[in-house]
Each structure stands twice: as structure tokens, then as C-alpha cells.
mmCIF file of the N, C-alpha and C atoms, coordinates in Angstrom:
data_MODEL
# 
_entry.id   MODEL 
# 
loop_
_atom_site.group_PDB 
_atom_site.id 
_atom_site.type_symbol 
_atom_site.label_atom_id 
_atom_site.label_alt_id 
_atom_site.label_comp_id 
_atom_site.label_asym_id 
_atom_site.label_entity_id 
_atom_site.label_seq_id 
_atom_site.pdbx_PDB_ins_code 
_atom_site.Cartn_x 
_atom_site.Cartn_y 
_atom_site.Cartn_z 
_atom_site.occupancy 
_atom_site.B_iso_or_equiv 
_atom_site.pdbx_formal_charge 
_atom_site.auth_seq_id 
_atom_site.auth_comp_id 
_atom_site.auth_asym_id 
_atom_site.auth_atom_id 
_atom_site.pdbx_PDB_model_num 
ATOM 1   N N  . MET A 1 1  ? 3.954  -47.785 -10.408 1.00 0.00 ? 1  MET A N  1 
ATOM 2   C CA . MET A 1 1  ? 3.784  -48.981 -9.607  1.00 0.00 ? 1  MET A CA 1 
ATOM 3   C C  . MET A 1 1  ? 4.783  -50.062 -10.026 1.00 0.00 ? 1  MET A C  1 
ATOM 4   N N  . SER A 1 2  ? 4.961  -50.243 -11.313 1.00 0.00 ? 2  SER A N  1 
ATOM 5   C CA . SER A 1 2  ? 5.876  -51.300 -11.749 1.00 0.00 ? 2  SER A CA 1 
ATOM 6   C C  . SER A 1 2  ? 7.324  -50.949 -11.404 1.00 0.00 ? 2  SER A C  1 
ATOM 7   N N  . GLU A 1 3  ? 7.654  -49.670 -11.397 1.00 0.00 ? 3  GLU A N  1 
ATOM 8   C CA . GLU A 1 3  ? 9.009  -49.280 -11.011 1.00 0.00 ? 3  GLU A CA 1 
ATOM 9   C C  . GLU A 1 3  ? 9.263  -49.573 -9.536  1.00 0.00 ? 3  GLU A C  1 
ATOM 10  N N  . ALA A 1 4  ? 8.249  -49.406 -8.712  1.00 0.00 ? 4  ALA A N  1 
ATOM 11  C CA . ALA A 1 4  ? 8.393  -49.708 -7.283  1.00 0.00 ? 4  ALA A CA 1 
ATOM 12  C C  . ALA A 1 4  ? 8.600  -51.205 -7.077  1.00 0.00 ? 4  ALA A C  1 
ATOM 13  N N  . LYS A 1 5  ? 7.878  -52.022 -7.820  1.00 0.00 ? 5  LYS A N  1 
ATOM 14  C CA . LYS A 1 5  ? 8.049  -53.478 -7.713  1.00 0.00 ? 5  LYS A CA 1 
ATOM 15  C C  . LYS A 1 5  ? 9.452  -53.885 -8.172  1.00 0.00 ? 5  LYS A C  1 
ATOM 16  N N  . TYR A 1 6  ? 9.900  -53.283 -9.252  1.00 0.00 ? 6  TYR A N  1 
ATOM 17  C CA . TYR A 1 6  ? 11.243 -53.589 -9.743  1.00 0.00 ? 6  TYR A CA 1 
ATOM 18  C C  . TYR A 1 6  ? 12.298 -53.193 -8.716  1.00 0.00 ? 6  TYR A C  1 
ATOM 19  N N  . PHE A 1 7  ? 12.137 -52.015 -8.139  1.00 0.00 ? 7  PHE A N  1 
ATOM 20  C CA . PHE A 1 7  ? 13.095 -51.531 -7.146  1.00 0.00 ? 7  PHE A CA 1 
ATOM 21  C C  . PHE A 1 7  ? 13.117 -52.442 -5.920  1.00 0.00 ? 7  PHE A C  1 
ATOM 22  N N  . ALA A 1 8  ? 11.926 -52.813 -5.431  1.00 0.00 ? 8  ALA A N  1 
ATOM 23  C CA . ALA A 1 8  ? 11.848 -53.668 -4.243  1.00 0.00 ? 8  ALA A CA 1 
ATOM 24  C C  . ALA A 1 8  ? 12.471 -55.036 -4.516  1.00 0.00 ? 8  ALA A C  1 
ATOM 25  N N  . THR A 1 9  ? 12.227 -55.584 -5.689  1.00 0.00 ? 9  THR A N  1 
ATOM 26  C CA . THR A 1 9  ? 12.802 -56.874 -6.048  1.00 0.00 ? 9  THR A CA 1 
ATOM 27  C C  . THR A 1 9  ? 14.320 -56.779 -6.162  1.00 0.00 ? 9  THR A C  1 
ATOM 28  N N  . ASP A 1 10 ? 14.790 -55.715 -6.761  1.00 0.00 ? 10 ASP A N  1 
ATOM 29  C CA . ASP A 1 10 ? 16.233 -55.537 -6.941  1.00 0.00 ? 10 ASP A CA 1 
ATOM 30  C C  . ASP A 1 10 ? 16.939 -55.372 -5.595  1.00 0.00 ? 10 ASP A C  1 
ATOM 31  N N  . VAL A 1 11 ? 16.379 -54.564 -4.728  1.00 0.00 ? 11 VAL A N  1 
ATOM 32  C CA . VAL A 1 11 ? 16.980 -54.361 -3.408  1.00 0.00 ? 11 VAL A CA 1 
ATOM 33  C C  . VAL A 1 11 ? 16.894 -55.646 -2.586  1.00 0.00 ? 11 VAL A C  1 
ATOM 34  N N  . GLY A 1 12 ? 15.766 -56.329 -2.656  1.00 0.00 ? 12 GLY A N  1 
ATOM 35  C CA . GLY A 1 12 ? 15.625 -57.592 -1.932  1.00 0.00 ? 12 GLY A CA 1 
ATOM 36  C C  . GLY A 1 12 ? 16.652 -58.617 -2.373  1.00 0.00 ? 12 GLY A C  1 
ATOM 37  N N  . TRP A 1 13 ? 16.869 -58.711 -3.673  1.00 0.00 ? 13 TRP A N  1 
ATOM 38  C CA . TRP A 1 13 ? 17.874 -59.646 -4.191  1.00 0.00 ? 13 TRP A CA 1 
ATOM 39  C C  . TRP A 1 13 ? 19.265 -59.279 -3.695  1.00 0.00 ? 13 TRP A C  1 
ATOM 40  N N  . ASP A 1 14 ? 19.594 -57.987 -3.708  1.00 0.00 ? 14 ASP A N  1 
ATOM 41  C CA . ASP A 1 14 ? 20.913 -57.560 -3.227  1.00 0.00 ? 14 ASP A CA 1 
ATOM 42  C C  . ASP A 1 14 ? 21.119 -57.913 -1.755  1.00 0.00 ? 14 ASP A C  1 
ATOM 43  N N  . VAL A 1 15 ? 20.100 -57.699 -0.943  1.00 0.00 ? 15 VAL A N  1 
ATOM 44  C CA . VAL A 1 15 ? 20.210 -57.985 0.488   1.00 0.00 ? 15 VAL A CA 1 
ATOM 45  C C  . VAL A 1 15 ? 20.389 -59.480 0.726   1.00 0.00 ? 15 VAL A C  1 
ATOM 46  N N  . VAL A 1 16 ? 19.583 -60.304 0.065   1.00 0.00 ? 16 VAL A N  1 
ATOM 47  C CA . VAL A 1 16 ? 19.677 -61.757 0.254   1.00 0.00 ? 16 VAL A CA 1 
ATOM 48  C C  . VAL A 1 16 ? 21.010 -62.270 -0.279  1.00 0.00 ? 16 VAL A C  1 
ATOM 49  N N  . ASN A 1 17 ? 21.446 -61.749 -1.401  1.00 0.00 ? 17 ASN A N  1 
ATOM 50  C CA . ASN A 1 17 ? 22.715 -62.187 -1.976  1.00 0.00 ? 17 ASN A CA 1 
ATOM 51  C C  . ASN A 1 17 ? 23.882 -61.838 -1.052  1.00 0.00 ? 17 ASN A C  1 
ATOM 52  N N  . LYS A 1 18 ? 23.874 -60.638 -0.470  1.00 0.00 ? 18 LYS A N  1 
ATOM 53  C CA . LYS A 1 18 ? 24.937 -60.263 0.463   1.00 0.00 ? 18 LYS A CA 1 
ATOM 54  C C  . LYS A 1 18 ? 24.888 -61.109 1.730   1.00 0.00 ? 18 LYS A C  1 
ATOM 55  N N  . ALA A 1 19 ? 23.689 -61.443 2.182   1.00 0.00 ? 19 ALA A N  1 
ATOM 56  C CA . ALA A 1 19 ? 23.576 -62.303 3.362   1.00 0.00 ? 19 ALA A CA 1 
ATOM 57  C C  . ALA A 1 19 ? 24.155 -63.681 3.074   1.00 0.00 ? 19 ALA A C  1 
ATOM 58  N N  . MET A 1 20 ? 23.922 -64.191 1.878   1.00 0.00 ? 20 MET A N  1 
ATOM 59  C CA . MET A 1 20 ? 24.495 -65.488 1.520   1.00 0.00 ? 20 MET A CA 1 
ATOM 60  C C  . MET A 1 20 ? 26.014 -65.405 1.429   1.00 0.00 ? 20 MET A C  1 
ATOM 61  N N  . GLN A 1 21 ? 26.533 -64.305 0.945   1.00 0.00 ? 21 GLN A N  1 
ATOM 62  C CA . GLN A 1 21 ? 27.979 -64.134 0.870   1.00 0.00 ? 21 GLN A CA 1 
ATOM 63  C C  . GLN A 1 21 ? 28.595 -64.097 2.273   1.00 0.00 ? 21 GLN A C  1 
ATOM 64  N N  . ILE A 1 22 ? 27.895 -63.458 3.202   1.00 0.00 ? 22 ILE A N  1 
ATOM 65  C CA . ILE A 1 22 ? 28.394 -63.375 4.576   1.00 0.00 ? 22 ILE A CA 1 
ATOM 66  C C  . ILE A 1 22 ? 28.362 -64.741 5.243   1.00 0.00 ? 22 ILE A C  1 
ATOM 67  N N  . LEU A 1 23 ? 27.266 -65.475 5.065   1.00 0.00 ? 23 LEU A N  1 
ATOM 68  C CA . LEU A 1 23 ? 27.120 -66.768 5.731   1.00 0.00 ? 23 LEU A CA 1 
ATOM 69  C C  . LEU A 1 23 ? 27.960 -67.860 5.072   1.00 0.00 ? 23 LEU A C  1 
ATOM 70  N N  . GLY A 1 24 ? 28.256 -67.703 3.821   1.00 0.00 ? 24 GLY A N  1 
ATOM 71  C CA . GLY A 1 24 ? 29.046 -68.712 3.122   1.00 0.00 ? 24 GLY A CA 1 
ATOM 72  C C  . GLY A 1 24 ? 28.241 -69.972 2.863   1.00 0.00 ? 24 GLY A C  1 
ATOM 73  N N  . GLY A 1 25 ? 28.877 -71.125 2.961   1.00 0.00 ? 25 GLY A N  1 
ATOM 74  C CA . GLY A 1 25 ? 28.234 -72.396 2.640   1.00 0.00 ? 25 GLY A CA 1 
ATOM 75  C C  . GLY A 1 25 ? 27.088 -72.761 3.562   1.00 0.00 ? 25 GLY A C  1 
ATOM 76  N N  . ILE A 1 26 ? 27.150 -72.343 4.810   1.00 0.00 ? 26 ILE A N  1 
ATOM 77  C CA . ILE A 1 26 ? 26.069 -72.697 5.726   1.00 0.00 ? 26 ILE A CA 1 
ATOM 78  C C  . ILE A 1 26 ? 24.776 -71.958 5.375   1.00 0.00 ? 26 ILE A C  1 
ATOM 79  N N  . GLY A 1 27 ? 24.865 -70.898 4.581   1.00 0.00 ? 27 GLY A N  1 
ATOM 80  C CA . GLY A 1 27 ? 23.675 -70.179 4.150   1.00 0.00 ? 27 GLY A CA 1 
ATOM 81  C C  . GLY A 1 27 ? 22.780 -71.010 3.248   1.00 0.00 ? 27 GLY A C  1 
ATOM 82  N N  . TYR A 1 28 ? 23.352 -72.034 2.606   1.00 0.00 ? 28 TYR A N  1 
ATOM 83  C CA . TYR A 1 28 ? 22.574 -72.901 1.718   1.00 0.00 ? 28 TYR A CA 1 
ATOM 84  C C  . TYR A 1 28 ? 21.850 -74.008 2.468   1.00 0.00 ? 28 TYR A C  1 
ATOM 85  N N  . THR A 1 29 ? 22.125 -74.170 3.746   1.00 0.00 ? 29 THR A N  1 
ATOM 86  C CA . THR A 1 29 ? 21.417 -75.168 4.531   1.00 0.00 ? 29 THR A CA 1 
ATOM 87  C C  . THR A 1 29 ? 20.136 -74.559 5.076   1.00 0.00 ? 29 THR A C  1 
ATOM 88  N N  . GLN A 1 30 ? 19.319 -75.388 5.687   1.00 0.00 ? 30 GLN A N  1 
ATOM 89  C CA . GLN A 1 30 ? 18.056 -74.902 6.223   1.00 0.00 ? 30 GLN A CA 1 
ATOM 90  C C  . GLN A 1 30 ? 18.196 -74.427 7.667   1.00 0.00 ? 30 GLN A C  1 
ATOM 91  N N  . VAL A 1 31 ? 19.414 -74.222 8.115   1.00 0.00 ? 31 VAL A N  1 
ATOM 92  C CA . VAL A 1 31 ? 19.663 -73.725 9.471   1.00 0.00 ? 31 VAL A CA 1 
ATOM 93  C C  . VAL A 1 31 ? 19.213 -72.270 9.576   1.00 0.00 ? 31 VAL A C  1 
ATOM 94  N N  . TYR A 1 32 ? 19.494 -71.493 8.543   1.00 0.00 ? 32 TYR A N  1 
ATOM 95  C CA . TYR A 1 32 ? 19.138 -70.081 8.531   1.00 0.00 ? 32 TYR A CA 1 
ATOM 96  C C  . TYR A 1 32 ? 18.021 -69.841 7.510   1.00 0.00 ? 32 TYR A C  1 
ATOM 97  N N  . PRO A 1 33 ? 17.142 -68.872 7.753   1.00 0.00 ? 33 PRO A N  1 
ATOM 98  C CA . PRO A 1 33 ? 16.046 -68.614 6.806   1.00 0.00 ? 33 PRO A CA 1 
ATOM 99  C C  . PRO A 1 33 ? 16.507 -67.938 5.512   1.00 0.00 ? 33 PRO A C  1 
ATOM 100 N N  . VAL A 1 34 ? 17.788 -67.631 5.401   1.00 0.00 ? 34 VAL A N  1 
ATOM 101 C CA . VAL A 1 34 ? 18.285 -66.972 4.190   1.00 0.00 ? 34 VAL A CA 1 
ATOM 102 C C  . VAL A 1 34 ? 18.126 -67.882 2.978   1.00 0.00 ? 34 VAL A C  1 
ATOM 103 N N  . GLU A 1 35 ? 18.280 -69.170 3.187   1.00 0.00 ? 35 GLU A N  1 
ATOM 104 C CA . GLU A 1 35 ? 18.143 -70.134 2.082   1.00 0.00 ? 35 GLU A CA 1 
ATOM 105 C C  . GLU A 1 35 ? 16.747 -70.054 1.490   1.00 0.00 ? 35 GLU A C  1 
ATOM 106 N N  . ARG A 1 36 ? 15.733 -69.970 2.331   1.00 0.00 ? 36 ARG A N  1 
ATOM 107 C CA . ARG A 1 36 ? 14.345 -69.879 1.851   1.00 0.00 ? 36 ARG A CA 1 
ATOM 108 C C  . ARG A 1 36 ? 14.107 -68.547 1.146   1.00 0.00 ? 36 ARG A C  1 
ATOM 109 N N  . MET A 1 37 ? 14.679 -67.490 1.678   1.00 0.00 ? 37 MET A N  1 
ATOM 110 C CA . MET A 1 37 ? 14.529 -66.176 1.053   1.00 0.00 ? 37 MET A CA 1 
ATOM 111 C C  . MET A 1 37 ? 15.155 -66.159 -0.336  1.00 0.00 ? 37 MET A C  1 
ATOM 112 N N  . LEU A 1 38 ? 16.309 -66.815 -0.465  1.00 0.00 ? 38 LEU A N  1 
ATOM 113 C CA . LEU A 1 38 ? 16.964 -66.876 -1.770  1.00 0.00 ? 38 LEU A CA 1 
ATOM 114 C C  . LEU A 1 38 ? 16.097 -67.653 -2.755  1.00 0.00 ? 38 LEU A C  1 
ATOM 115 N N  . ARG A 1 39 ? 15.523 -68.760 -2.318  1.00 0.00 ? 39 ARG A N  1 
ATOM 116 C CA . ARG A 1 39 ? 14.632 -69.522 -3.205  1.00 0.00 ? 39 ARG A CA 1 
ATOM 117 C C  . ARG A 1 39 ? 13.416 -68.694 -3.605  1.00 0.00 ? 39 ARG A C  1 
ATOM 118 N N  . ASP A 1 40 ? 12.892 -67.893 -2.689  1.00 0.00 ? 40 ASP A N  1 
ATOM 119 C CA . ASP A 1 40 ? 11.720 -67.092 -2.987  1.00 0.00 ? 40 ASP A CA 1 
ATOM 120 C C  . ASP A 1 40 ? 12.046 -65.919 -3.918  1.00 0.00 ? 40 ASP A C  1 
ATOM 121 N N  . MET A 1 41 ? 13.260 -65.419 -3.859  1.00 0.00 ? 41 MET A N  1 
ATOM 122 C CA . MET A 1 41 ? 13.645 -64.280 -4.683  1.00 0.00 ? 41 MET A CA 1 
ATOM 123 C C  . MET A 1 41 ? 14.005 -64.662 -6.110  1.00 0.00 ? 41 MET A C  1 
ATOM 124 N N  . ARG A 1 42 ? 14.464 -65.885 -6.325  1.00 0.00 ? 42 ARG A N  1 
ATOM 125 C CA . ARG A 1 42 ? 14.918 -66.273 -7.661  1.00 0.00 ? 42 ARG A CA 1 
ATOM 126 C C  . ARG A 1 42 ? 13.839 -66.158 -8.733  1.00 0.00 ? 42 ARG A C  1 
ATOM 127 N N  . PRO A 1 43 ? 12.612 -66.640 -8.523  1.00 0.00 ? 43 PRO A N  1 
ATOM 128 C CA . PRO A 1 43 ? 11.616 -66.518 -9.599  1.00 0.00 ? 43 PRO A CA 1 
ATOM 129 C C  . PRO A 1 43 ? 11.237 -65.070 -9.922  1.00 0.00 ? 43 PRO A C  1 
ATOM 130 N N  . THR A 1 44 ? 11.324 -64.194 -8.940  1.00 0.00 ? 44 THR A N  1 
ATOM 131 C CA . THR A 1 44 ? 10.948 -62.805 -9.197  1.00 0.00 ? 44 THR A CA 1 
ATOM 132 C C  . THR A 1 44 ? 12.043 -62.033 -9.897  1.00 0.00 ? 44 THR A C  1 
ATOM 133 N N  . ARG A 1 45 ? 13.231 -62.561 -9.881  1.00 0.00 ? 45 ARG A N  1 
ATOM 134 C CA . ARG A 1 45 ? 14.359 -61.887 -10.511 1.00 0.00 ? 45 ARG A CA 1 
ATOM 135 C C  . ARG A 1 45 ? 14.240 -62.092 -11.978 1.00 0.00 ? 45 ARG A C  1 
# 
């Protein structure tokens, strides 16, 4: 179970991080939900 949580967190972080790289600076604004996802992923990392 803990390995599944680790895997899901790791993959989620990779996806959000790549989305931020694609969006660039506008990804940090509240225009796109990626900013909220990044904030939600940081504590679990």
C-alpha cells in the first residue's frame, strides 16, 4: 500500500511539474488550475 502511495505521488508530481514547464510563467497564476495542483503536491512530496 505504501509503495502505491509513493508511486502515485511521484507520478503526480512529474505530471504537474511538466505542466508547469509547458505553461511557463502563466502557470503560477490562478488562471490555470495547475498552480493549485502544484501547491497541493508540494506537502506530499
